[in-house]
C-alpha positions in Angstrom: 28.7 -17.7 -13.2 27.3 -16.8 -16.7 25.1 -13.7 -16.9 22.1 -14.0 -19.1 21.6 -10.6 -20.7 19.5 -9.7 -23.8 22.1 -8.0 -26.1 19.4 -6.0 -27.7 18.9 -4.2 -24.3 21.0 -1.3 -23.5 23.5 -2.0 -20.7 24.6 0.6 -18.3 25.7 1.1 -14.8 23.0 1.5 -12.2 22.1 5.1 -11.2 23.5 6.5 -8.1 20.6 8.3 -6.9 16.7 7.7 -7.1 13.9 10.3 -7.5 11.9 10.2 -4.4 8.1 9.3 -4.9 8.8 6.9 -7.8 8.2 3.4 -8.6 10.6 1.3 -10.6 9.6 -1.8 -12.3 12.1 -4.6 -13.0 12.6 -8.1 -14.6 15.1 -10.7 -13.9 14.5 -12.9 -17.1 17.1 -15.6 -16.2 14.9 -16.4 -13.2 11.5 -15.6 -14.5 11.1 -13.0 -11.8 9.3 -9.5 -12.1 8.8 -7.0 -9.5 8.8 -3.4 -8.4 10.7 -1.0 -5.9 8.9 2.0 -4.5 10.8 5.0 -2.8 8.6 7.6 -1.0 9.6 10.9 0.5 7.3 13.9 0.2 4.4 11.7 -0.6 4.5 9.7 2.6 5.7 12.7 4.6 2.6 14.8 3.5 0.2 12.1 4.3 1.5 11.2 7.7 2.2 14.8 8.9 -1.3 16.0 8.0 -2.6 14.1 10.9 0.1 13.9 13.5 -0.3 10.3 14.4 1.5 8.6 17.2 4.7 7.3 16.0 3.8 3.7 15.9 0.6 4.5 14.1 2.3 6.6 11.6 4.9 3.8 10.9 2.0 1.3 10.6 0.1 3.4 8.1 3.5 4.2 6.2 3.9 0.6 5.6 0.4 0.0 4.4 0.9 3.2 1.9 4.0 1.3 0.6 2.3 -2.0 0.3 -0.7 -0.3 -1.5 1.4 1.5 -3.8 3.3 -1.6 -4.9 0.0 -3.5 -5.4 -2.1 -0.9 -7.0 0.7 0.2 -9.4 0.1 -3.2 -11.2 -3.4 -2.2 -12.4 -3.3 -1.9 -16.2 -6.5 0.1 -16.4 -8.1 3.2 -14.9 -9.4 2.2 -11.5 -8.5 2.0 -7.9 -6.9 -0.5 -5.4 -8.2 -0.2 -1.9 -6.4 -1.7 1.1 -8.4 -1.7 4.3 -7.9 -3.4 7.8 -10.6 -3.9 10.3 -9.3 -5.3 13.6 -10.0 -5.3 17.4 -6.5 -3.8 18.1 -5.6 -0.3 19.2 -5.4 0.5 15.5 -8.9 -0.2 14.5 -8.7 0.6 10.8 -6.1 1.4 8.1 -7.3 2.8 4.9 -5.2 3.4 1.7 -6.7 4.3 -1.6 -4.6 4.0 -4.8 -6.2 5.5 -8.0 -4.3 4.2 -11.0 -1.8 5.2 -12.2 -0.3 7.3 -9.7 -2.4 8.9 -6.8 -2.5 7.7 -3.4 -4.4 8.9 -0.1 -4.5 7.2 3.3 -5.7 7.4 6.9 -5.9 5.5 10.1 -8.5 5.1 13.0 -7.3 4.2 16.4 -8.0 4.3 20.1 -5.7 6.8 21.5 -5.9 5.5 25.0 -4.9 2.1 23.9 -2.2 3.2 21.8 -0.7 5.3 24.5 -0.9 2.2 26.8 0.9 0.2 24.1 3.6 2.8 23.9 4.0 3.0 27.8 4.3 -0.9 28.0 6.9 -0.7 25.1 4.5 -3.2 23.1 4.1 -1.6 19.8 4.8 -4.2 17.2 2.4 -4.4 14.2 0.8 -7.7 15.8 -0.1 -5.9 18.9 -1.3 -2.7 17.2 -3.5 -4.5 14.7 -4.7 -7.1 16.8 -7.0 -9.7 15.1 -9.4 -9.0 12.3 -9.0 -9.1 8.6 -7.1 -7.2 5.7 -9.4 -6.5 2.5 -7.8 -5.6 -0.6 -10.3 -4.6 -3.4 -9.8 -4.0 -7.0 -12.4 -1.4 -8.4 -12.7 -1.4 -12.1 -15.3 1.4 -12.2 -19.3 1.7 -11.8 -19.9 -0.7 -14.8 -17.6 -3.4 -13.7 -17.8 -5.8 -10.7 -15.4 -5.4 -7.7 -12.8 -8.0 -6.9 -12.0 -8.3 -3.3 -9.4 -10.7 -1.4 -9.7 -11.1 2.4 -6.9 -12.3 4.7 -7.0 -13.0 8.4 -4.9 -10.8 10.5 -3.9 -12.8 13.6 -1.1 -10.9 15.3 1.2 -10.9 12.2 2.7 -8.1 10.1 1.4 -6.4 6.9 4.2 -8.3 5.1 2.9 -11.6 6.4 -0.6 -10.5 5.4 0.6 -9.8 1.7 2.1 -13.1 1.5 -0.8 -15.0 2.6 -3.0 -13.0 0.1 -0.9 -13.9 -3.0 -0.6 -17.5 -1.6 -4.4 -17.9 -1.2 -6.0 -15.5 -3.7 -3.5 -15.2 -6.6 -1.4 -18.4 -6.2 1.6 -16.5 -7.2 4.9 -16.9 -5.2 5.6 -13.4 -3.9 7.8 -11.8 -1.4 7.5 -8.2 -0.1 9.6 -6.0 2.0 8.6 -2.8 3.6 10.3 0.1 5.5 9.4 3.3 7.1 11.3 5.6 9.1 11.8 9.4 10.2 14.9 11.3 8.7 16.3 14.3 10.4 17.2 16.8 7.6 19.6 19.7 8.8 18.2 23.2 7.8 14.6 22.0 7.8 11.8 22.1 10.3 12.6 18.7 11.9 11.9 15.2 11.1 10.5 14.1 7.8 9.1 10.5 6.9 10.7 8.2 4.2 9.3 4.9 3.1 10.4 2.2 0.7 9.6 -1.4 -0.4 10.2 -4.1 -2.9 7.9 -6.8 -4.3 9.1 -9.8 -6.1 7.1 -12.4 -7.9 7.8 -15.6 -9.7 6.1 -15.8 -13.1 7.4 -18.6 -15.2 6.0 -19.0 -18.8 5.5 -22.8 -18.3 2.3 -23.3 -16.2 3.6 -26.5 -14.6 6.4 -24.5 -13.0 3.7 -22.6 -10.9 2.4 -25.8 -9.3 2.4 -25.3 -5.5 1.6 -27.6 -2.5 -2.1 -27.8 -1.6 -3.4 -25.5 1.1 -4.4 -26.9 4.3 -8.3 -27.3 4.1 -8.4 -27.4 7.9 -10.9 -30.3 8.0 -8.8 -33.1 6.4 -9.1 -36.7 8.2 -6.2 -37.3 10.6 -3.4 -39.2 8.8 -4.2 -37.6 5.3 -1.0 -37.4 3.2 -0.3 -33.8 2.3 0.5 -33.1 -1.4 3.7 -31.5 -1.4 5.4 -29.7 -4.5 9.2 -28.7 -4.4 9.8 -25.2 -4.8 11.3 -24.1 -8.1 14.9 -23.5 -8.0 14.9 -20.2 -9.6 12.2 -19.0 -7.2 14.0 -20.2 -4.1 17.1 -18.2 -5.3 15.2 -15.2 -6.1 13.2 -15.3 -2.6 16.5 -15.8 -0.9 18.1 -12.9 -2.5 15.1 -10.5 -1.7 15.1 -11.5 2.1 18.5 -10.1 2.4 17.3 -6.7 1.8 17.7 -4.5 4.9 15.3 -1.7 5.9 17.9 1.0 5.6 18.4 0.0 1.9 14.8 0.6 1.0 14.8 4.4 2.5 18.3 5.5 2.4 18.5 8.3 -0.5 22.1 7.4 -1.0 21.2 3.8 -2.0 19.2 4.1 -5.5 16.7 1.7 -6.6 18.8 0.7 -9.3 21.8 0.1 -7.1 19.8 -2.1 -4.9 18.5 -4.2 -7.8 22.0 -4.5 -9.1 23.3 -5.7 -5.7 20.6 -8.4 -5.6 20.6 -9.6 -9.3 23.7 -8.5 -11.0 24.9 -12.1 -11.5 21.9 -13.0 -13.3 21.1 -9.5 -15.2 18.3 -7.3 -14.2 16.3 -5.2 -16.6 14.5 -1.9 -15.4 11.8 -0.1 -16.9 10.7 3.5 -16.9 9.9 4.9 -13.5 6.4 5.8 -12.5 6.1 9.1 -10.4 3.6 8.9 -7.6 1.4 11.6 -6.0 -0.3 12.2 -2.8 -3.5 13.5 -3.7 -7.1 13.4 -2.3 -10.3 13.3 -4.2 -12.3 15.4 -2.0 -13.5 18.8 -3.2 -15.9 21.5 -1.9 -18.3 20.5 -4.7 -17.9 16.8 -3.8 -18.9 17.4 -0.2 -21.7 19.6 -1.0 -23.0 16.8 -3.2 -22.6 14.5 -0.5 -24.4 16.7 2.0 -27.5 16.8 -0.4 -28.0 13.2 -0.1 -29.1 13.8 3.5 -32.5 14.7 4.4 -33.3 18.4 5.5 -33.9 17.3 8.9 -30.6 15.3 9.0 -28.8 18.4 7.5 -30.3 20.6 10.3 -29.0 18.5 13.1 -25.5 18.8 11.5 -25.6 22.7 12.1 -23.3 24.0 14.7 -22.6 27.6 15.5 -24.5 28.3 12.6 -22.6 26.2 10.2 -22.0 22.6 8.8 -18.4 21.6 8.9 -17.2 18.5 7.4 -13.6 17.3 7.6 -12.1 14.9 5.1 -10.7 11.9 7.0 -8.0 11.4 4.4 -6.5 14.8 4.0 -7.8 16.6 7.1 -9.0 19.4 5.0 -12.2 21.1 6.6 -15.1 22.6 4.5 -17.5 24.9 6.1 -21.1 25.5 4.8 -23.8 27.8 5.7 -27.3 26.0 6.1 -28.5 27.9 2.9 -25.4 26.7 1.0 -26.8 23.3 0.7 -29.8 23.0 -1.2 -31.7 19.8 -2.6 -30.8 19.2 -6.2 -34.3 19.6 -7.4 -34.5 23.0 -5.7 -31.3 24.0 -7.4 -32.7 22.9 -10.8 -35.8 25.3 -10.1 -33.6 28.4 -9.9 -33.6 30.6 -12.9 -30.6 31.0 -15.3 
């Protein structure tokens, strides 16, 4: 099979190793495919170890972090991408906040008794843990711009399923996502550490007619109505089939680089990689921000927050606690009256 390679692009062998906590954009021009591969080590480990979640909850939140990193990294402006689930399952809520171009934080809310019961019964699939509800994906361009939000129903499926449904209904871009999370035992360290990885592939042809898809089921069409079907593009069928061969271990194994994985998948067609983007686990909380938040409450509300002579606030994302004496929090107008 002939390989289509732009001769103006330097050709080299794939790197043998990848840097942890990086995202690698790529393109397969011969198939009109673009995508990203993310590899997370210390970033996902720091976020998950701060909370000591039960194992199934940690894995679920880890996948949500990977998915949000893959989606949020596509922002071409300074803003944020927020992924949030709200369901009736043991894991009530997942929240992942990605601030472009490189910062991520995350947390989960769950019912420990229900999670423990699911573990005891050996029923810890994502469908069981999440239950039924919705997954919201929000793009925030800043205070002067309108937010964009897409909602996807969660009905016993996985986060991968939800991502595919989101792109099908909201973006109408053929997309495939693979996600993986696992613990790694490192000799000579303090025990297990988390690793995670993922790949996102999208079909983005220049010709608009090649993006035509079959009509979505409206749910209320008269019986016997003929469905409008459009055959999938051959290039997308090939790319989708290739990415579906990716195994979880390939996404998290430090001995398999992102470039090596892409070469395995697309070497016959030629794959172009771009500059890696480093990712950081960084919360936006601070003592000043928390103090400002407390000032928005009335004096009576703040008085009811005092326990053992102090007000304590713990950040839900990074688990950092901030202690304030009641006199530390004064209304802004009172602060303004103080002499310089």
